[in-house]
C-alpha positions as CSV (number, residue, x, y, z in Angstrom):
1,M,-31.5,-6.8,21.5
2,C,-30.5,-3.1,22.8
3,V,-30.2,-1.0,19.4
4,F,-26.7,0.6,20.4
5,L,-25.1,-2.8,20.4
6,A,-24.7,-3.0,16.7
7,A,-23.6,0.8,16.6
8,A,-19.9,1.7,16.5
9,P,-18.4,2.7,20.1
10,G,-18.2,6.4,19.1
11,D,-21.6,6.5,17.9
12,I,-23.3,5.3,21.2
13,E,-25.1,8.6,22.2
14,A,-26.4,8.9,18.9
15,A,-27.9,5.1,19.1
16,I,-30.1,5.9,21.9
17,I,-33.7,6.1,20.3
18,D,-37.0,6.3,22.6
19,K,-39.7,3.6,21.9
20,I,-41.6,1.7,24.3
21,V,-40.2,-1.5,25.6
22,V,-42.6,-2.7,28.6
23,V,-45.9,-1.5,30.1
24,V,-46.3,-2.0,33.4
25,N,-49.8,-1.1,34.3
26,S,-50.3,2.6,33.3
27,E,-46.0,3.1,33.5
28,I,-44.2,2.7,30.8
29,I,-40.1,1.6,30.1
30,T,-38.8,3.0,27.1
31,Q,-35.7,2.1,24.8
32,R,-34.0,5.3,25.6
33,E,-34.4,4.6,29.4
34,I,-32.7,1.2,29.4
35,D,-29.8,2.5,27.1
36,I,-29.2,5.1,29.4
37,M,-28.6,2.8,32.0
38,L,-26.6,0.5,30.0
39,A,-24.0,2.9,28.6
40,P,-21.6,3.1,31.2
41,I,-21.3,-0.3,31.4
42,Y,-21.0,-0.7,27.5
43,N,-18.2,1.7,28.0
44,Q,-16.7,-0.9,30.8
45,Y,-17.1,-3.8,29.1
46,R,-15.8,-3.2,25.8
47,T,-12.5,-2.6,27.7
48,T,-12.8,-6.7,28.6
49,Y,-15.3,-8.3,26.2
50,Q,-15.6,-8.3,22.2
51,G,-17.7,-9.7,19.5
52,E,-20.2,-12.0,20.4
53,E,-18.8,-12.2,24.1
54,L,-19.5,-8.6,24.1
55,I,-23.3,-8.8,23.1
56,R,-24.2,-11.8,25.2
57,K,-22.9,-9.9,28.4
58,L,-24.3,-6.6,27.5
59,E,-27.3,-8.9,27.3
60,E,-27.6,-10.1,30.2
61,V,-27.2,-6.7,31.8
62,R,-29.8,-5.5,29.8
63,E,-32.3,-8.4,31.0
64,A,-31.5,-7.4,34.7
65,I,-32.1,-3.5,34.2
66,I,-35.3,-4.4,32.5
67,K,-36.3,-6.7,35.5
68,Q,-35.2,-3.9,37.9
69,L,-37.1,-1.4,36.2
70,I,-40.4,-3.4,35.7
71,E,-40.1,-4.0,39.6
72,D,-39.8,-0.2,39.9
73,R,-42.7,0.5,37.7
74,L,-44.7,-1.8,40.2
75,I,-43.6,-0.1,43.1
76,L,-44.2,3.2,41.4
77,S,-47.5,2.4,40.1
78,E,-48.5,1.2,43.7
79,A,-47.7,4.4,45.2
80,K,-49.3,6.6,42.8
81,K,-52.7,4.3,44.1
82,Q,-51.8,5.1,47.4
83,N,-51.2,8.8,46.8
84,I,-47.6,8.9,48.0
85,T,-46.3,12.5,47.5
86,V,-43.2,14.0,47.4
87,E,-42.6,18.0,47.7
88,E,-40.3,20.2,45.7
89,K,-37.9,20.4,48.5
90,E,-37.1,16.8,49.1
91,I,-36.1,16.6,45.0
92,D,-34.5,20.1,45.6
93,A,-32.3,18.5,48.5
94,R,-31.1,15.4,46.5
95,I,-30.2,17.8,43.1
96,N,-28.1,19.6,45.6
97,D,-26.4,16.8,47.0
98,I,-25.5,15.8,43.5
99,R,-24.5,19.4,42.6
100,N,-22.1,19.2,45.8
101,K,-20.9,15.9,45.1
102,V,-19.8,16.9,41.6
103,G,-18.4,19.8,42.3
104,G,-20.8,22.7,41.1
105,D,-23.2,23.7,38.5
106,K,-20.6,23.4,35.6
107,E,-19.8,19.8,36.7
108,L,-23.8,19.2,37.0
109,D,-24.3,20.2,33.3
110,S,-21.6,18.0,32.2
111,M,-22.6,15.0,33.9
112,L,-26.2,15.1,33.0
113,H,-24.7,16.1,28.9
114,Q,-22.8,12.6,29.1
115,Q,-25.8,11.0,30.3
116,N,-28.1,12.5,27.9
117,L,-30.3,13.7,30.7
118,T,-32.0,17.1,31.1
119,V,-32.4,18.5,34.6
120,N,-36.2,17.9,34.4
121,E,-35.2,14.2,33.6
122,L,-33.4,14.0,36.7
123,R,-35.8,15.7,38.8
124,A,-38.4,13.6,37.7
125,R,-36.3,10.4,38.4
126,Y,-35.7,11.6,41.8
127,K,-39.1,12.3,42.5
128,E,-40.2,8.8,41.2
129,K,-37.1,7.4,43.4
130,L,-38.7,9.0,46.3
131,M,-41.9,8.0,46.0
132,I,-40.9,4.3,45.6
133,R,-38.4,4.6,48.7
134,K,-41.2,6.1,51.0
135,L,-43.6,3.1,49.9
136,I,-41.0,0.6,50.7
137,D,-40.5,2.1,54.0
138,H,-44.2,2.0,54.7
139,K,-45.0,-1.5,53.5
140,V,-41.7,-3.1,54.3
141,G,-39.5,-1.2,56.8
142,A,-41.7,-0.1,59.3
143,K,-43.1,-3.5,59.8
144,I,-39.7,-5.1,60.5
145,I,-38.8,-6.4,64.0
146,I,-35.6,-7.3,65.6
147,T,-35.7,-9.4,68.8
148,P,-32.6,-9.6,71.1
149,L,-33.2,-13.2,71.1
150,E,-32.5,-13.5,67.2
151,V,-29.5,-11.4,67.7
152,K,-28.3,-13.8,70.3
153,N,-29.4,-16.7,68.5
154,Y,-27.5,-15.3,65.2
155,Y,-24.5,-14.7,67.3
156,N,-24.1,-18.1,69.0
157,D,-25.0,-20.0,65.5
158,N,-22.3,-18.1,63.6
159,K,-19.5,-17.0,66.1
160,E,-17.0,-17.8,63.3
161,Q,-17.9,-14.9,61.4
162,F,-16.8,-12.7,64.3
163,L,-13.2,-14.0,64.6
164,S,-11.2,-11.1,65.3
165,P,-7.5,-11.5,63.6
166,E,-4.2,-10.9,65.7
167,E,-2.8,-7.5,65.1
168,V,-0.1,-5.3,66.4
169,Q,0.2,-1.6,66.9
170,L,3.7,-0.7,65.0
171,R,5.7,2.6,65.3
172,Q,8.1,2.9,62.3
173,I,11.1,4.8,61.5
174,L,11.8,5.1,57.8
175,I,15.4,6.3,56.5
176,K,15.2,6.7,52.9
177,I,17.8,6.0,50.4
178,K,19.8,8.7,49.6
179,P,20.4,9.7,45.6
180,G,23.7,9.6,44.2
181,Q,27.0,7.9,45.2
182,G,27.6,7.2,48.9
183,G,23.8,7.6,49.1
184,Q,23.2,4.0,50.1
185,E,26.0,3.9,52.5
186,E,25.2,7.3,54.5
187,S,21.5,6.1,54.9
188,L,22.4,2.7,56.3
189,R,25.0,4.3,58.7
190,R,22.0,6.6,59.8
191,A,20.0,3.9,60.3
192,R,22.6,2.3,62.6
193,E,23.2,5.0,64.5
194,I,19.4,4.8,65.3
195,I,19.4,1.4,66.3
196,K,22.2,1.8,68.6
197,R,20.3,4.9,70.3
198,I,17.2,2.5,70.7
199,K,19.6,-0.2,72.4
200,E,20.8,2.9,74.6
201,G,17.3,3.3,75.8
202,C,16.5,6.2,73.8
203,D,12.6,6.6,73.1
204,F,11.6,5.0,69.9
205,G,8.7,8.0,69.2
206,G,11.2,10.3,69.8
207,L,13.8,9.2,67.4
208,A,10.8,8.6,64.9
209,K,10.0,12.4,65.1
210,E,13.7,13.3,64.9
211,Y,15.0,11.3,61.8
212,S,11.9,9.4,60.2
213,E,11.1,10.2,56.6
214,G,7.9,7.7,57.0
215,P,4.3,8.7,57.6
216,S,3.0,9.7,61.0
217,V,6.2,11.6,61.8
218,E,4.6,14.2,64.0
219,D,2.9,11.1,65.9
220,G,6.0,9.4,66.8
221,G,6.0,7.3,63.4
222,I,2.8,5.2,64.8
223,M,0.9,2.7,62.6
224,G,-1.9,1.9,64.3
225,Y,-2.9,-1.9,64.2
226,V,-1.9,-4.2,61.4
227,K,-2.9,-7.8,60.6
228,R,-1.6,-10.4,58.4
229,G,-1.3,-9.5,55.0
230,D,-1.1,-5.9,55.7
231,L,2.4,-5.8,55.5
232,M,5.1,-6.9,53.1
233,P,6.4,-10.3,53.7
234,Q,9.7,-10.0,54.8
235,I,8.5,-7.2,57.4
236,E,5.4,-9.3,58.5
237,E,7.4,-12.3,59.4
238,I,9.9,-10.6,61.6
239,V,7.1,-7.8,63.3
240,F,4.6,-10.5,64.4
241,N,7.3,-12.8,66.1
242,L,8.1,-9.7,68.5
243,K,6.9,-9.2,72.1
244,D,5.1,-6.0,72.9
245,G,7.6,-3.6,73.5
246,E,10.3,-4.9,71.3
247,S,11.6,-3.5,68.2
248,T,13.4,-4.8,64.9
249,E,17.1,-4.5,63.5
250,I,17.2,-2.8,60.3
251,I,14.9,-4.2,57.6
252,Q,15.8,-3.0,54.0
253,S,12.9,-2.9,51.2
254,T,12.5,-0.6,48.2
255,L,11.4,2.3,50.2
256,G,14.6,2.0,52.3
257,Y,15.4,1.1,55.5
258,H,12.9,0.5,58.3
259,I,12.7,-0.4,61.9
260,F,9.9,-1.2,63.6
261,K,8.6,-1.3,67.2
262,V,5.5,-3.3,68.6
263,E,3.8,-1.1,71.0
264,Q,1.0,-3.9,71.8
265,R,-0.7,-7.1,70.5
266,K,-4.4,-8.1,70.3
267,L,-4.5,-12.0,69.9
268,R,-6.9,-13.6,67.9
269,R,-10.4,-14.0,69.4
270,I,-14.1,-14.2,68.9
271,K,-15.5,-10.7,69.3
272,E,-18.0,-10.3,72.2
273,L,-21.8,-10.1,71.2
274,P,-22.0,-6.3,72.5
275,E,-19.4,-5.4,70.2
276,V,-21.2,-6.8,67.2
277,R,-24.8,-6.3,68.0
278,Q,-25.4,-3.5,65.6
279,D,-23.8,-5.4,62.7
280,I,-26.0,-8.0,63.4
281,E,-29.2,-6.1,63.8
282,E,-28.5,-4.5,60.6
283,Y,-28.0,-7.7,58.7
284,L,-30.9,-9.3,60.2
285,Y,-33.0,-6.0,59.0
286,R,-31.5,-6.2,55.5
287,D,-32.4,-10.0,55.3
288,K,-36.1,-9.7,56.5
289,A,-36.2,-6.2,54.3
290,D,-35.2,-8.1,51.1
291,K,-37.4,-11.5,51.9
292,R,-40.6,-9.2,52.6
293,L,-39.7,-6.8,49.6
294,R,-39.4,-9.9,47.1
295,G,-42.8,-11.3,48.5
296,W,-44.5,-8.1,48.1
297,I,-43.3,-7.4,44.5
298,D,-44.1,-10.8,43.5
299,S,-47.9,-10.2,45.0
300,L,-48.0,-6.8,43.0
301,A,-46.9,-8.7,39.8
302,K,-49.4,-11.0,40.0
303,S,-52.3,-8.5,39.7
304,A,-50.4,-6.0,37.3
305,Y,-50.7,-5.6,33.8
306,I,-47.5,-6.4,32.1
307,E,-46.6,-6.3,28.6
308,F,-43.6,-6.4,26.5
309,K,-43.5,-4.3,23.1
């Protein structure tokens, strides 16, 4: 069982130790490596689980982590055998990506401190990841072919997956309820005046720019397309029963007084093959890649030396 499970939550970093847990060919997996990966999950799980349930959940995750690390070491060992190389500039690029994402050198140092890692360890980790990725691309990705017939057959056999729901494109005018005595009456009076002007033929978008206190005022209150479930139930029931070009009466919510206009409607339909071709190709690629990768890793494991310490 993972060593730090017996430690007090505040002592988790102190409980991380370094000993060999698994040997895979000439590669090793250490307790420290496992615990570093498990630590953030522990911090997450301890807010939900307690006692024996926490220990059981973490042990399940720990087993999954060890399994993944063993597979990584199998591929890494094979990458070294095949002399897969990684240039320093490739590692630099990955480190720079992380530095930019976290906000700079200071933030990167803080992140590494929290994860009990040094910069050299991070570089070593990314070197291994790049070696693994290069070998997988060579052994798995480069050999996968997706034919037009496969895409067409998948589309024909799974058309229900490509059902596009009914959507309406809306504009909105929102009048927020003013604070203080008489504020609600004043806001309602204003909303009624807008309704009157709409019925007189005034442009809805222009009125939104002039009066609305909601989002997208500069664009005439345009909300884009919404589908059922995107709106509050009392609003959805009304707007989905309107025709193109029609607008609602005043609808009150906790935000204030709303007026909506349906610009146009997209009916429920099955998307055409050209619309979803790329999605299907990506799915079929991932499916084939997963199966080919699993078979390749299994073959590596059969001829590998794996010892649990």
